[in-house]
N, CA, C and O of each residue as an XYZ file, in Angstrom:
732
protein
N      33.292    -36.358    -31.445
C      33.278    -36.962    -30.128
C      34.017    -36.049    -29.153
O      35.140    -35.618    -29.416
N      33.380    -35.768    -28.043
C      34.000    -34.856    -27.084
C      35.155    -35.535    -26.350
O      35.201    -36.757    -26.214
N      36.074    -34.712    -25.889
C      37.259    -35.184    -25.171
C      37.168    -34.770    -23.712
O      36.550    -33.762    -23.370
N      37.795    -35.567    -22.862
C      37.949    -35.218    -21.459
C      39.324    -34.583    -21.295
O      40.349    -35.194    -21.596
N      39.323    -33.356    -20.815
C      40.567    -32.592    -20.681
C      40.801    -32.289    -19.208
O      39.902    -31.827    -18.506
N      42.022    -32.558    -18.750
C      42.440    -32.211    -17.391
C      43.474    -31.104    -17.506
O      44.451    -31.230    -18.244
N      43.255    -30.022    -16.775
C      44.231    -28.932    -16.723
C      44.881    -28.934    -15.351
O      44.200    -28.840    -14.330
N      46.198    -29.042    -15.333
C      46.970    -28.888    -14.108
C      47.498    -27.464    -14.111
O      48.442    -27.141    -14.833
N      46.878    -26.611    -13.292
C      47.243    -25.196    -13.244
C      48.256    -24.997    -12.119
O      47.911    -25.069    -10.939
N      49.510    -24.745    -12.496
C      50.597    -24.597    -11.539
C      50.890    -23.174    -11.132
O      51.957    -22.896    -10.585
N      49.965    -22.266    -11.386
C      50.167    -20.884    -10.972
C      49.802    -20.712     -9.506
O      48.889    -21.379     -9.018
N      50.497    -19.831     -8.793
C      50.096    -19.540     -7.424
C      48.988    -18.487     -7.351
O      48.481    -18.200     -6.266
N      48.611    -17.915     -8.481
C      47.601    -16.848     -8.508
C      46.345    -17.324     -9.225
O      46.392    -17.673    -10.404
N      45.232    -17.337     -8.520
C      43.967    -17.767     -9.132
C      43.517    -16.837    -10.248
O      42.819    -17.265    -11.167
N      43.910    -15.570    -10.179
C      43.487    -14.612    -11.198
C      44.687    -13.993    -11.913
O      44.638    -12.846    -12.358
N      45.764    -14.773    -12.015
C      46.973    -14.286    -12.668
C      46.949    -14.496    -14.175
O      45.936    -14.900    -14.745
N      48.065    -14.220    -14.797
C      48.167    -14.305    -16.257
C      48.050    -15.740    -16.773
O      47.449    -15.977    -17.821
N      48.623    -16.691    -16.041
C      48.482    -18.096    -16.449
C      47.021    -18.511    -16.388
O      46.522    -19.185    -17.290
N      46.339    -18.109    -15.329
C      44.923    -18.458    -15.191
C      44.071    -17.810    -16.277
O      43.035    -18.358    -16.656
N      44.487    -16.666    -16.775
C      43.784    -16.033    -17.899
C      43.922    -16.886    -19.158
O      42.966    -17.040    -19.918
N      45.108    -17.434    -19.371
C      45.289    -18.361    -20.498
C      44.416    -19.598    -20.322
O      43.792    -20.064    -21.275
N      44.375    -20.128    -19.105
C      43.557    -21.311    -18.816
C      42.088    -21.029    -19.104
O      41.399    -21.858    -19.699
N      41.614    -19.874    -18.688
C      40.212    -19.515    -18.911
C      39.901    -19.470    -20.406
O      38.879    -20.002    -20.840
N      40.761    -18.847    -21.186
C      40.536    -18.764    -22.636
C      40.570    -20.150    -23.273
O      39.723    -20.477    -24.105
N      41.550    -20.962    -22.881
C      41.654    -22.327    -23.401
C      40.382    -23.108    -23.082
O      39.818    -23.775    -23.949
N      39.936    -23.018    -21.825
C      38.744    -23.739    -21.379
C      37.513    -23.319    -22.182
O      36.725    -24.166    -22.603
N      37.350    -22.024    -22.390
C      36.217    -21.535    -23.179
C      36.251    -22.116    -24.590
O      35.220    -22.529    -25.121
N      37.427    -22.148    -25.189
C      37.552    -22.724    -26.524
C      37.243    -24.212    -26.542
O      36.524    -24.693    -27.419
N      37.787    -24.943    -25.571
C      37.575    -26.388    -25.509
C      36.110    -26.731    -25.259
O      35.569    -27.641    -25.887
N      35.466    -26.007    -24.345
C      34.065    -26.285    -24.045
C      33.136    -25.858    -25.177
O      32.043    -26.407    -25.318
N      33.558    -24.884    -25.984
C      32.710    -24.413    -27.083
C      32.488    -25.476    -28.146
O      31.539    -25.381    -28.924
N      33.352    -26.493    -28.192
C      33.198    -27.588    -29.154
C      32.773    -28.884    -28.465
O      32.865    -29.962    -29.052
N      32.309    -28.777    -27.219
C      31.726    -29.920    -26.544
C      32.637    -30.727    -25.639
O      32.221    -31.762    -25.119
N      33.855    -30.285    -25.438
C      34.762    -31.003    -24.555
C      34.421    -30.744    -23.089
O      33.815    -29.726    -22.753
N      34.813    -31.666    -22.232
C      34.657    -31.535    -20.793
C      36.009    -31.182    -20.202
O      36.996    -31.873    -20.455
N      36.067    -30.112    -19.417
C      37.335    -29.643    -18.850
C      37.255    -29.694    -17.327
O      36.306    -29.198    -16.720
N      38.273    -30.304    -16.727
C      38.430    -30.326    -15.275
C      39.757    -29.665    -14.956
O      40.808    -30.111    -15.415
N      39.705    -28.599    -14.166
C      40.932    -27.883    -13.791
C      41.270    -28.163    -12.336
O      40.404    -28.134    -11.462
N      42.539    -28.432    -12.095
C      43.062    -28.564    -10.745
C      43.981    -27.381    -10.493
O      45.008    -27.231    -11.155
N      43.609    -26.543     -9.533
C      44.439    -25.399     -9.150
C      45.391    -25.892     -8.062
O      45.045    -25.933     -6.881
N      46.587    -26.260     -8.484
C      47.523    -26.998     -7.639
C      47.964    -26.248     -6.390
O      48.240    -26.871     -5.365
N      48.034    -24.928     -6.456
C      48.535    -24.163     -5.320
C      47.621    -24.283     -4.100
O      48.074    -24.107     -2.968
N      46.347    -24.581     -4.320
C      45.429    -24.704     -3.193
C      45.271    -26.160     -2.740
O      44.436    -26.467     -1.889
N      46.069    -27.037     -3.310
C      46.000    -28.455     -2.976
C      47.213    -28.862     -2.140
O      48.282    -28.258     -2.235
N      47.031    -29.878     -1.335
C      48.141    -30.425     -0.559
C      48.753    -31.574     -1.354
O      48.204    -32.674     -1.411
N      49.902    -31.294     -1.966
C      50.589    -32.292     -2.779
C      52.050    -32.328     -2.339
O      52.767    -31.330     -2.421
N      52.467    -33.488     -1.876
C      53.837    -33.652     -1.392
C      54.752    -34.110     -2.521
O      54.287    -34.687     -3.504
N      56.026    -33.860     -2.386
C      56.998    -34.271     -3.380
C      57.135    -35.781     -3.459
O      56.921    -36.489     -2.476
N      57.494    -36.264     -4.641
C      57.710    -37.691     -4.858
C      58.881    -38.155     -3.992
O      59.903    -37.475     -3.895
N      58.722    -39.311     -3.371
C      59.768    -39.878     -2.527
C      60.654    -40.857     -3.286
O      61.642    -41.345     -2.737
N      60.319    -41.150     -4.532
C      61.125    -42.076     -5.321
C      61.181    -43.467     -4.719
O      62.191    -44.159     -4.846
N      60.109    -43.882     -4.065
C      60.115    -45.150     -3.331
C      59.776    -46.354     -4.212
O      59.983    -47.498     -3.806
N      59.259    -46.101     -5.411
C      58.818    -47.165     -6.319
C      57.799    -48.079     -5.655
O      57.740    -49.271     -5.956
N      56.993    -47.519     -4.748
C      55.984    -48.301     -4.044
C      54.599    -48.169     -4.627
O      53.652    -48.743     -4.090
N      54.454    -47.433     -5.706
C      53.139    -47.226     -6.293
C      52.638    -48.434     -7.051
O      53.413    -49.300     -7.459
N      51.336    -48.478     -7.233
C      50.695    -49.541     -8.017
C      49.604    -48.895     -8.846
O      48.580    -48.460     -8.318
N      49.832    -48.837    -10.148
C      48.966    -48.087    -11.049
C      47.516    -48.540    -11.029
O      46.629    -47.734    -11.309
N      47.245    -49.778    -10.715
C      45.871    -50.261    -10.778
C      45.051    -49.914     -9.533
O      43.833    -50.086     -9.536
N      45.692    -49.433     -8.481
C      44.951    -49.052     -7.286
C      44.238    -47.714     -7.522
O      44.663    -46.903     -8.345
N      43.150    -47.508     -6.784
C      42.406    -46.262     -6.921
C      43.313    -45.063     -6.662
O      43.287    -44.091     -7.417
N      44.109    -45.127     -5.606
C      45.148    -44.120     -5.361
C      46.481    -44.842     -5.475
O      46.906    -45.507     -4.530
N      47.147    -44.721     -6.622
C      48.321    -45.540     -6.895
C      49.568    -45.206     -6.073
O      50.497    -46.013     -6.022
N      49.608    -44.062     -5.442
C      50.795    -43.643     -4.694
C      50.655    -44.032     -3.226
O      49.547    -44.062     -2.690
N      51.777    -44.327     -2.580
C      51.759    -44.662     -1.160
C      51.446    -43.446     -0.298
O      50.967    -43.592      0.826
N      51.712    -42.247     -0.814
C      51.394    -41.029     -0.071
C      49.899    -40.729     -0.208
O      49.308    -40.908     -1.273
N      49.318    -40.280      0.867
C      47.892    -39.947      0.861
C      47.740    -38.435      0.973
O      47.852    -37.866      2.059
N      47.488    -37.804     -0.146
C      47.297    -36.356     -0.189
C      46.342    -36.045     -1.332
O      45.631    -36.934     -1.799
N      46.315    -34.807     -1.785
C      45.344    -34.400     -2.798
C      45.614    -34.935     -4.201
O      44.801    -34.717     -5.100
N      46.717    -35.621     -4.412
C      46.917    -36.281     -5.707
C      45.830    -37.328     -5.919
O      45.548    -37.707     -7.056
N      45.219    -37.799     -4.834
C      44.136    -38.781     -4.941
C      42.973    -38.232     -5.776
O      42.202    -39.011     -6.336
N      42.837    -36.914     -5.867
C      41.803    -36.305     -6.710
C      42.245    -36.259     -8.169
O      41.418    -36.330     -9.078
N      43.543    -36.141     -8.385
C      44.085    -35.977     -9.733
C      44.241    -37.310    -10.459
O      43.958    -37.394    -11.654
N      44.686    -38.352     -9.759
C      44.936    -39.639    -10.414
C      43.744    -40.164    -11.217
O      43.918    -40.503    -12.388
N      42.541    -40.248    -10.641
C      41.435    -40.790    -11.443
C      41.103    -39.926    -12.649
O      40.743    -40.449    -13.703
N      41.218    -38.622    -12.510
C      40.924    -37.728    -13.634
C      41.924    -37.937    -14.767
O      41.543    -37.969    -15.936
N      43.201    -38.077    -14.422
C      44.222    -38.297    -15.454
C      44.043    -39.670    -16.094
O      44.206    -39.810    -17.306
N      43.714    -40.676    -15.303
C      43.499    -42.019    -15.852
C      42.411    -42.012    -16.925
O      42.503    -42.740    -17.914
N      41.383    -41.189    -16.728
C      40.216    -41.186    -17.608
C      40.283    -40.163    -18.738
O      39.445    -40.189    -19.640
N      41.253    -39.273    -18.706
C      41.229    -38.165    -19.671
C      41.907    -38.510    -20.989
O      42.657    -39.479    -21.108
N      41.607    -37.671    -21.967
C      42.226    -37.770    -23.286
C      43.383    -36.786    -23.429
O      44.341    -37.041    -24.159
N      43.283    -35.662    -22.726
C      44.257    -34.574    -22.864
C      44.630    -34.050    -21.475
O      43.764    -33.832    -20.629
N      45.929    -33.853    -21.257
C      46.424    -33.205    -20.047
C      47.074    -31.892    -20.468
O      48.002    -31.879    -21.277
N      46.579    -30.793    -19.915
C      47.140    -29.480    -20.200
C      47.983    -29.057    -19.004
O      47.509    -29.058    -17.868
N      49.222    -28.698    -19.266
C      50.108    -28.182    -18.234
C      50.112    -26.666    -18.367
O      50.534    -26.126    -19.390
N      49.643    -25.984    -17.334
C      49.567    -24.522    -17.341
C      50.421    -24.011    -16.196
O      50.249    -24.429    -15.050
N      51.345    -23.102    -16.505
C      52.298    -22.681    -15.488
C      52.944    -21.355    -15.858
O      53.118    -21.043    -17.036
N      53.295    -20.581    -14.845
C      54.178    -19.450    -15.132
C      55.595    -19.974    -15.348
O      55.907    -21.113    -14.998
N      56.427    -19.151    -15.913
C      57.839    -19.487    -16.110
C      58.617    -18.976    -14.903
O      58.670    -17.773    -14.649
N      59.218    -19.902    -14.165
C      60.045    -19.555    -13.003
C      61.452    -20.100    -13.240
O      61.640    -21.308    -13.391
N      62.418    -19.220    -13.272
C      63.812    -19.628    -13.471
C      63.955    -20.611    -14.625
O      64.569    -21.667    -14.472
N      63.399    -20.272    -15.760
C      63.515    -21.003    -17.020
C      62.886    -22.390    -16.967
O      63.288    -23.287    -17.707
N      61.894    -22.566    -16.087
C      61.223    -23.851    -16.002
C      59.791    -23.656    -15.511
O      59.339    -22.529    -15.310
N      59.091    -24.760    -15.321
C      57.738    -24.734    -14.789
C      57.784    -24.432    -13.293
O      58.826    -24.587    -12.655
N      56.673    -24.008    -12.746
C      56.593    -23.722    -11.315
C      56.779    -25.001    -10.499
O      56.582    -26.108    -10.999
N      57.158    -24.827     -9.247
C      57.303    -25.973     -8.352
C      56.001    -26.726     -8.157
O      56.006    -27.948     -8.007
N      54.889    -26.012     -8.158
C      53.588    -26.641     -7.968
C      53.323    -27.682     -9.057
O      52.893    -28.799     -8.772
N      53.585    -27.299    -10.299
C      53.282    -28.233    -11.387
C      54.350    -29.313    -11.504
O      54.038    -30.457    -11.835
N      55.586    -28.971    -11.241
C      56.651    -29.984    -11.303
C      56.400    -31.077    -10.271
O      56.608    -32.258    -10.549
N      55.953    -30.684     -9.084
C      55.660    -31.670     -8.044
C      54.536    -32.603     -8.481
O      54.646    -33.818     -8.320
N      53.464    -32.052     -9.029
C      52.344    -32.886     -9.482
C      52.764    -33.802    -10.630
O      52.388    -34.974    -10.650
N      53.535    -33.285    -11.583
C      53.995    -34.111    -12.703
C      54.876    -35.244    -12.184
O      54.738    -36.384    -12.628
N      55.773    -34.946    -11.258
C      56.615    -36.000    -10.675
C      55.760    -37.093    -10.042
O      56.056    -38.280    -10.180
N      54.713    -36.691     -9.356
C      53.863    -37.657     -8.656
C      53.013    -38.496     -9.616
O      52.549    -39.573     -9.239
N      52.805    -38.028    -10.837
C      52.073    -38.843    -11.816
C      52.815    -40.145    -12.125
O      52.235    -41.079    -12.678
N      54.090    -40.200    -11.767
C      54.897    -41.399    -12.000
C      54.241    -42.639    -11.397
O      54.418    -43.740    -11.918
N      53.489    -42.481    -10.309
C      52.828    -43.632     -9.684
C      51.913    -44.360    -10.671
O      51.671    -45.557    -10.518
N      51.410    -43.656    -11.671
C      50.560    -44.290    -12.682
C      51.365    -45.153    -13.656
O      50.792    -45.890    -14.459
N      52.689    -45.059    -13.580
C      53.544    -45.894    -14.424
C      54.039    -47.140    -13.691
O      54.662    -48.007    -14.303
N      53.772    -47.239    -12.405
C      54.342    -48.302    -11.587
C      53.385    -49.468    -11.399
O      52.173    -49.341    -11.578
N      53.955    -50.593    -11.037
C      53.177    -51.712    -10.551
C      52.518    -52.537    -11.616
O      53.185    -53.134    -12.461
N      51.207    -52.573    -11.576
C      50.421    -53.540    -12.329
C      50.170    -53.187    -13.791
O      49.487    -53.933    -14.492
N      50.685    -52.109    -14.246
C      50.470    -51.724    -15.637
C      50.646    -50.240    -15.793
O      50.305    -49.463    -14.901
N      51.175    -49.848    -16.923
C      51.447    -48.434    -17.139
C      50.169    -47.749    -17.605
O      49.729    -47.932    -18.740
N      49.582    -46.959    -16.713
C      48.347    -46.253    -17.038
C      48.587    -44.795    -17.413
O      47.641    -44.019    -17.546
N      49.849    -44.428    -17.583
C      50.170    -43.040    -17.917
C      50.668    -42.908    -19.346
O      50.212    -42.035    -20.084
N      51.592    -43.759    -19.739
C      52.196    -43.643    -21.067
C      51.262    -44.123    -22.164
O      50.566    -45.130    -22.036
N      51.278    -43.369    -23.232
C      50.498    -43.753    -24.400
C      49.011    -43.566    -24.197
O      48.551    -42.479    -23.848
N      48.258    -44.640    -24.418
C      46.803    -44.633    -24.268
C      46.158    -43.534    -25.115
O      45.113    -43.001    -24.743
N      46.764    -43.196    -26.237
C      46.239    -42.156    -27.138
C      45.996    -40.831    -26.426
O      45.092    -40.078    -26.786
N      46.807    -40.556    -25.421
C      46.677    -39.309    -24.666
C      47.488    -38.220    -25.374
O      48.452    -38.493    -26.088
N      47.060    -36.984    -25.147
C      47.735    -35.836    -25.738
C      47.932    -34.781    -24.662
O      47.407    -34.896    -23.555
N      48.698    -33.754    -25.006
C      48.977    -32.689    -24.050
C      49.182    -31.364    -24.766
O      49.513    -31.312    -25.951
N      48.973    -30.291    -24.004
C      49.270    -28.937    -24.468
C      49.923    -28.197    -23.304
O      49.780    -28.583    -22.144
N      50.634    -27.137    -23.633
C      51.350    -26.344    -22.639
C      50.909    -24.889    -22.747
O      50.936    -24.300    -23.828
N      50.499    -24.313    -21.609
C      50.137    -22.896    -21.533
C      51.075    -22.233    -20.540
O      51.198    -22.689    -19.403
N      51.745    -21.153    -20.962
C      52.688    -20.483    -20.071
C      52.615    -18.969    -20.204
O      52.457    -18.422    -21.296
N      52.734    -18.313    -19.059
C      52.862    -16.858    -19.012
C      54.167    -16.538    -18.291
O      54.595    -17.279    -17.406
N      54.792    -15.431    -18.676
C      56.085    -15.093    -18.081
C      56.350    -13.602    -18.168
O      55.769    -12.893    -18.991
N      57.238    -13.146    -17.303
C      57.725    -11.767    -17.404
C      58.601    -11.615    -18.638
O      58.474    -10.648    -19.390
N      59.489    -12.579    -18.837
C      60.444    -12.514    -19.945
C      60.017    -13.370    -21.120
O      58.833    -13.632    -21.330
N      61.015    -13.800    -21.882
C      60.759    -14.576    -23.097
C      61.583    -15.862    -23.152
O      61.618    -16.505    -24.201
N      62.245    -16.262    -22.068
C      63.184    -17.382    -22.088
C      62.534    -18.745    -21.946
O      62.702    -19.404    -20.920
N      61.799    -19.177    -22.951
C      61.060    -20.434    -22.890
C      61.835    -21.649    -23.410
O      61.329    -22.768    -23.324
N      63.028    -21.467    -23.938
C      63.736    -22.551    -24.615
C      63.972    -23.765    -23.718
O      63.725    -24.896    -24.136
N      64.446    -23.544    -22.493
C      64.751    -24.666    -21.597
C      63.496    -25.442    -21.212
O      63.511    -26.673    -21.192
N      62.416    -24.737    -20.909
C      61.189    -25.426    -20.513
C      60.584    -26.170    -21.698
O      59.970    -27.220    -21.509
N      60.740    -25.659    -22.898
C      60.251    -26.377    -24.076
C      61.043    -27.662    -24.304
O      60.477    -28.674    -24.718
N      62.337    -27.627    -24.039
C      63.153    -28.845    -24.141
C      62.654    -29.883    -23.150
O      62.478    -31.048    -23.509
N      62.421    -29.472    -21.898
C      61.883    -30.386    -20.882
C      60.533    -30.937    -21.328
O      60.305    -32.145    -21.267
N      59.643    -30.065    -21.773
C      58.303    -30.483    -22.187
C      58.373    -31.478    -23.348
O      57.663    -32.484    -23.347
N      59.216    -31.202    -24.327
C      59.356    -32.116    -25.467
C      59.859    -33.484    -25.014
O      59.369    -34.509    -25.489
N      60.828    -33.512    -24.104
C      61.320    -34.788    -23.576
C      60.235    -35.522    -22.794
O      60.106    -36.742    -22.896
N      59.459    -34.776    -22.018
C      58.369    -35.374    -21.254
C      57.348    -36.008    -22.195
O      56.894    -37.127    -21.957
N      56.988    -35.299    -23.258
C      56.023    -35.830    -24.226
C      56.571    -37.097    -24.891
O      55.837    -38.061    -25.110
N      57.852    -37.083    -25.203
C      58.481    -38.255    -25.818
C      58.442    -39.447    -24.856
O      58.094    -40.559    -25.253
N      58.800    -39.209    -23.599
C      58.796    -40.283    -22.604
C      57.389    -40.847    -22.395
O      57.204    -42.063    -22.344
N      56.404    -39.962    -22.276
C      55.040    -40.390    -21.998
C      54.319    -40.930    -23.230
O      53.263    -41.553    -23.126
N      54.908    -40.678    -24.394
C      54.306    -41.076    -25.669
C      52.953    -40.399    -25.871
O      51.997    -40.995    -26.366
N      52.912    -39.133    -25.469
C      51.710    -38.329    -25.653
C      51.890    -37.453    -26.883
O      52.995    -36.993    -27.172
N      50.820    -37.230    -27.592
C      50.849    -36.321    -28.735
C      50.922    -34.889    -28.212
O      50.145    -34.502    -27.339
N      51.840    -34.119    -28.737
C      51.993    -32.713    -28.372
C      51.045    -31.891    -29.244
O      51.253    -31.767    -30.451
N      50.011    -31.336    -28.629
C      49.023    -30.543    -29.361
C      49.465    -29.108    -29.595
O      48.845    -28.374    -30.364
N      50.546    -28.715    -28.922
C      51.060    -27.363    -29.105
C      51.157    -26.613    -27.797
O      50.898    -27.146    -26.718
N      51.537    -25.368    -27.930
C      51.723    -24.544    -26.739
C      51.409    -23.088    -27.053
O      51.467    -22.633    -28.195
N      51.075    -22.386    -25.983
C      50.909    -20.935    -26.044
C      51.861    -20.365    -25.003
O      51.750    -20.652    -23.811
N      52.788    -19.561    -25.471
C      53.826    -18.984    -24.614
C      53.674    -17.468    -24.632
O      53.929    -16.820    -25.647
N      53.260    -16.919    -23.508
C      52.967    -15.494    -23.436
C      54.005    -14.789    -22.578
O      53.915    -14.810    -21.350
N      54.973    -14.177    -23.204
C      56.007    -13.442    -22.480
C      55.673    -11.967    -22.368
O      54.739    -11.479    -23.005
N      56.448    -11.257    -21.548
C      56.289     -9.822    -21.401
C      55.158     -9.403    -20.486
O      54.554     -8.349    -20.684
N      54.868    -10.215    -19.494
C      53.758     -9.939    -18.570
C      54.307     -9.735    -17.163
O      54.431    -10.686    -16.392
N      54.633     -8.494    -16.837
C      55.231     -8.197    -15.534
C      54.218     -8.264    -14.399
O      54.532     -8.788    -13.330
N      53.023     -7.751    -14.602
C      52.032     -7.659    -13.539
C      50.782     -8.445    -13.898
O      50.527     -8.729    -15.068
N      50.005     -8.794    -12.878
C      48.723     -9.451    -13.101
C      47.886     -8.557    -14.012
O      47.759     -7.354    -13.783
N      47.324     -9.165    -15.038
C      46.483     -8.431    -15.978
C      47.215     -7.947    -17.214
O      46.579     -7.506    -18.171
N      48.541     -8.020    -17.215
C      49.294     -7.567    -18.389
C      48.972     -8.375    -19.641
O      49.162     -7.891    -20.757
N      48.496     -9.581    -19.465
C      48.220    -10.446    -20.613
C      46.918    -10.084    -21.332
O      46.702    -10.480    -22.478
N      46.062     -9.336    -20.656
C      44.776     -8.952    -21.260
C      44.992     -8.290    -22.621
O      45.893     -7.471    -22.796
N      44.152     -8.663    -23.565
C      44.165     -8.098    -24.916
C      45.401     -8.448    -25.734
O      45.631     -7.846    -26.783
N      46.208     -9.417    -25.273
C      47.352     -9.874    -26.070
C      46.900    -11.016    -26.974
O      45.930    -11.704    -26.654
N      47.580    -11.228    -28.091
C      47.164    -12.273    -29.038
C      47.215    -13.688    -28.452
O      46.543    -14.585    -28.961
N      47.988    -13.896    -27.409
C      48.081    -15.231    -26.812
C      46.766    -15.685    -26.192
O      46.523    -16.886    -26.072
N      45.917    -14.746    -25.799
C      44.609    -15.111    -25.256
C      43.786    -15.803    -26.352
O      43.196    -16.858    -26.119
N      43.753    -15.209    -27.530
C      43.026    -15.817    -28.646
C      43.690    -17.131    -29.067
O      42.999    -18.080    -29.437
N      45.020    -17.192    -29.014
C      45.723    -18.435    -29.351
C      45.334    -19.560    -28.395
O      45.148    -20.700    -28.819
N      45.211    -19.239    -27.105
C      44.810    -20.249    -26.121
C      43.379    -20.716    -26.402
O      43.086    -21.910    -26.331
N      42.496    -19.776    -26.718
C      41.121    -20.125    -27.070
C      41.096    -21.059    -28.274
O      40.414    -22.083    -28.257
N      41.832    -20.709    -29.305
C      41.870    -21.498    -30.535
C      42.474    -22.885    -30.297
O      42.018    -23.869    -30.880
N      43.502    -22.965    -29.438
C      44.100    -24.246    -29.112
C      43.061    -25.147    -28.430
O      42.935    -26.323    -28.769
N      42.324    -24.588    -27.472
C      41.265    -25.354    -26.821
C      40.196    -25.797    -27.806
O      39.730    -26.935    -27.762
N      39.814    -24.895    -28.690
C      38.776    -25.181    -29.693
C      39.217    -26.242    -30.710
O      38.384    -26.935    -31.294
N      40.520    -26.361    -30.914
C      41.037    -27.318    -31.905
C      40.991    -28.765    -31.429
O      41.195    -29.682    -32.224
N      40.728    -28.979    -30.157
C      40.719    -30.341    -29.604
C      39.361    -30.978    -29.864
O      38.340    -30.562    -29.317
N      39.380    -31.989    -30.704
C      38.124    -32.680    -31.084
C      38.351    -34.165    -31.152
O      37.424    -34.918    -31.453
């Protein structure tokens, strides 16, 4: 049975190293019949969470703010897998993806929790100049625990100073295989 996969791409570069991982993952996932929807967050208008607790999960757009998250909410509600793809910035995920993840909280508010559990799973794709992934992995593990999502794994590609440095590295095949493993 095919899965619906949503990729939240938090890279600011459409053709950067993170996007190369996303492309490989997508090819692997689609090769086994999955449907993949990617949101390139940097080109979207997404405002930071206001912490107002005014959201209502059962509404079509559960957040009180009206911006491009309205495109993401229905896709996440319907998906089986959420992939977080991001470069490593100061030992964490990019601001683009952190903002979108914070805003997903609206799906936990109000009339029913439409974010936690629901047999949803997640994977993490990251590219970086260095190798310091420990802090972001701690955050990701806590997030998975809170959301009660199955952690399908991660591909962490360090040592990529410039766009294109990731080409021909083993992490590209790992991302493909991770996508292909989702069934």
